[in-house]
C-alpha positions in Angstrom: 105.9 106.4 68.7 102.4 107.8 69.2 101.4 110.5 71.6 99.2 108.3 73.6 101.8 105.7 74.1 104.1 108.3 75.3 101.6 109.3 77.9 101.0 106.1 79.0 104.6 105.7 80.0 104.5 108.7 82.5 103.6 106.6 85.4 106.6 104.2 85.1 108.9 107.2 84.7 107.5 108.7 87.8 108.1 105.1 89.5 111.6 105.2 88.4 112.1 108.6 89.5 110.8 107.3 93.0 113.5 104.5 92.9 116.3 106.8 91.9 115.4 109.3 94.7 115.6 106.3 97.2 118.9 105.4 95.7 120.3 108.9 95.8 119.2 109.1 99.4 121.0 105.9 100.4 124.2 107.0 98.3 124.0 110.5 100.0 124.3 108.9 103.4 127.4 107.2 102.2 129.0 110.4 101.3 131.5 111.9 103.8 130.8 115.1 105.8 128.1 116.9 104.4 126.5 119.3 106.7 123.0 119.2 105.2 122.6 115.4 105.0 120.1 115.3 107.8 117.8 117.7 105.5 118.7 116.5 102.1 117.9 112.8 102.7 114.4 113.1 104.1 113.8 115.5 101.1 114.8 112.9 98.9 112.3 110.4 100.6 109.5 112.9 100.6 110.0 113.5 96.8 109.8 110.1 96.2 106.4 109.8 98.2 105.1 112.5 96.0 106.5 110.6 92.7 104.9 107.4 94.2 101.5 109.0 94.7 101.4 110.4 91.3 102.7 107.2 89.5 99.6 105.5 90.9 97.2 108.2 90.4 98.3 108.9 86.8 98.3 105.1 85.8 94.8 104.9 87.2 93.8 107.9 85.4 95.4 107.2 82.0 94.3 103.4 82.4 97.8 102.5 82.2 98.1 100.2 84.9 100.4 97.2 83.9 102.0 94.1 85.8 105.2 95.5 85.3 104.3 98.7 86.6 102.9 97.3 89.7 106.1 95.1 90.3 108.6 98.0 89.3 106.4 100.2 91.9 107.1 97.6 94.6 110.7 97.8 94.1 110.8 101.4 94.0 108.9 101.6 97.3 111.0 99.0 99.0 114.3 101.0 98.2 113.1 104.5 98.9 110.6 103.9 102.0 112.3 100.6 103.4 115.9 100.9 102.8 116.5 104.5 102.6 114.1 105.4 105.5 115.8 102.7 107.8 119.2 103.9 106.6 118.5 107.4 107.5 117.4 106.8 110.9 120.3 104.5 111.6 122.7 107.2 110.3 121.2 109.8 112.4 121.4 107.8 115.7 124.7 106.6 115.0 124.2 103.5 117.1 126.8 101.4 115.8 126.3 97.9 116.3 123.0 98.3 118.6 121.2 94.8 118.4 117.9 96.4 119.0 118.1 98.8 116.5 119.7 96.2 113.7 116.8 93.8 114.5 114.1 96.4 114.5 115.6 97.9 111.2 115.5 94.4 109.5 112.1 93.8 110.8 111.0 96.9 109.1 112.5 96.1 105.9 111.2 92.7 106.0 107.7 93.9 106.9 107.6 96.4 104.1 108.7 93.4 101.3 106.0 91.1 102.9 103.3 93.8 102.6 104.4 94.7 99.0 104.4 91.0 97.9 100.9 90.7 99.6 99.7 93.8 97.8 101.0 92.4 94.4 99.3 89.1 94.8 95.7 90.5 96.0 93.2 92.6 94.7 93.2 95.7 96.9 91.6 98.2 94.3 89.3 99.7 96.7 91.2 99.8 99.9 94.8 99.3 101.6 95.3 96.3 104.0 97.8 97.5 106.5 99.9 100.7 106.5 101.5 101.1 102.7 105.1 101.1 103.0 105.3 104.9 101.7 103.4 105.9 104.6 105.4 104.2 107.0 108.8 105.3 105.4 107.8 109.0 105.5 106.7 108.5 108.8 109.9 107.1 109.7 112.0 109.8 108.0 109.8 112.5 109.7 110.5 110.9 113.2 114.2 111.1 112.4 114.2 114.6 111.6 112.0 115.8 114.8 113.6 113.3 117.3 117.3 114.0 115.8 117.0 117.4 117.0 115.6 116.6 120.3 117.7 113.4 121.1 116.2 109.9 120.4 117.2 106.6 122.2 117.6 103.4 120.9 114.6 101.8 122.8 112.2 104.6 121.5 113.5 104.0 117.9 113.2 100.3 117.9 109.8 100.9 119.3 108.8 102.9 116.2 110.4 100.6 113.9 108.4 97.7 115.4 105.2 99.3 115.6 105.4 100.7 112.0 106.2 97.2 111.0 103.3 95.8 112.7 101.1 98.4 111.1 102.3 97.6 107.6 101.6 93.7 107.9 98.4 94.2 109.8 95.1 92.8 107.7 93.1 95.9 108.8 91.6 98.0 106.1 93.3 101.2 106.6 92.6 103.6 103.9 89.9 103.7 101.1 91.3 104.8 97.8 90.0 107.7 95.9 
């Protein structure tokens, strides 16, 4: 294998790292009685965000963007920033069968999936349309870390989930790419 071909695979390795960090976060939440769960899980999500930033950055710099990489990135983002972030906040809140939390959590993941699909089908090379799911997932994990210590309610958490969902599916141009 040539050196150039190996280097061009680095973005996909980072994408898979992002995905594995998201899966590790979810699997960690399923473990019984670990005292540092509320710190380790958001750490996995944040590290996934760093891997996600660098996979896109390097893919563009190395001229290694591919359709497979784009799709893989969306799967990874949905796991790490959609499923893992929502799972984390639900774990912290321990709301059981709260209908508002379940409904707004489902909305958050669905909005993230919709935003990723719209991104994959469009040409958004110069800007982002709506809040990218990595941003929404990291905001949600940070919300969980901060407000877990302060005590947070179902109503506020549902509102945060709905607000972030709306921001993800928004058609506003949010951030110019560098």
